[in-house]
C-alpha positions, 0 to 999 in steps of 0.5 A, spaced: 124 550 389 124 559 392 125 561 384 119 557 381 114 559 387 117 567 388 117 567 380 110 565 379 107 570 385 112 576 381 107 573 373 101 575 379 104 580 383 108 588 380 115 587 379 118 588 384 117 583 386 121 580 381 128 582 385 126 574 389 126 570 383 131 574 380 137 572 386 134 566 387 136 563 381 144 564 380 144 561 386 140 555 385 145 554 379 151 556 385 149 551 389 147 547 383 153 546 380 156 545 386 153 538 387 156 536 380 163 538 382 163 543 378 167 549 376 163 553 370 160 557 375 164 564 372 160 563 365 154 559 367 151 566 371 155 571 366 150 568 361 145 569 366 146 576 366 147 576 359 139 573 359 137 578 364 140 583 360 137 582 353 130 580 356 131 585 359 132 590 353 126 586 349 120 587 353 121 595 353 113 597 353 113 593 359 116 598 364 118 595 371 120 589 366 125 592 363 129 596 368 128 590 374 130 585 370 137 590 367 137 592 373 137 585 376 143 582 369 147 589 372 148 586 379 148 579 378 154 582 372 158 586 378 158 581 383 161 576 377 165 581 376 168 582 384 168 575 385 172 574 379 177 579 381 178 577 388 179 569 386 
């Protein structure tokens, strides 16, 4: 729910607010997978990080959005790598 709210708010505002839905979406995915007792968090969140990065590259015309999406992808990828390392 927060992802949708902050996503809509971001589209109306500045790209810097895009970090909020970019952070809430992986959390929503994690809790959804936990609800369904699925252990597929690593491939699902890896695909999400790749999507963030690819979309960030695709929207280079809007530099603020591009930087926000690429940073979100790199942060999510780094957190996934650390979590997978210590499992």
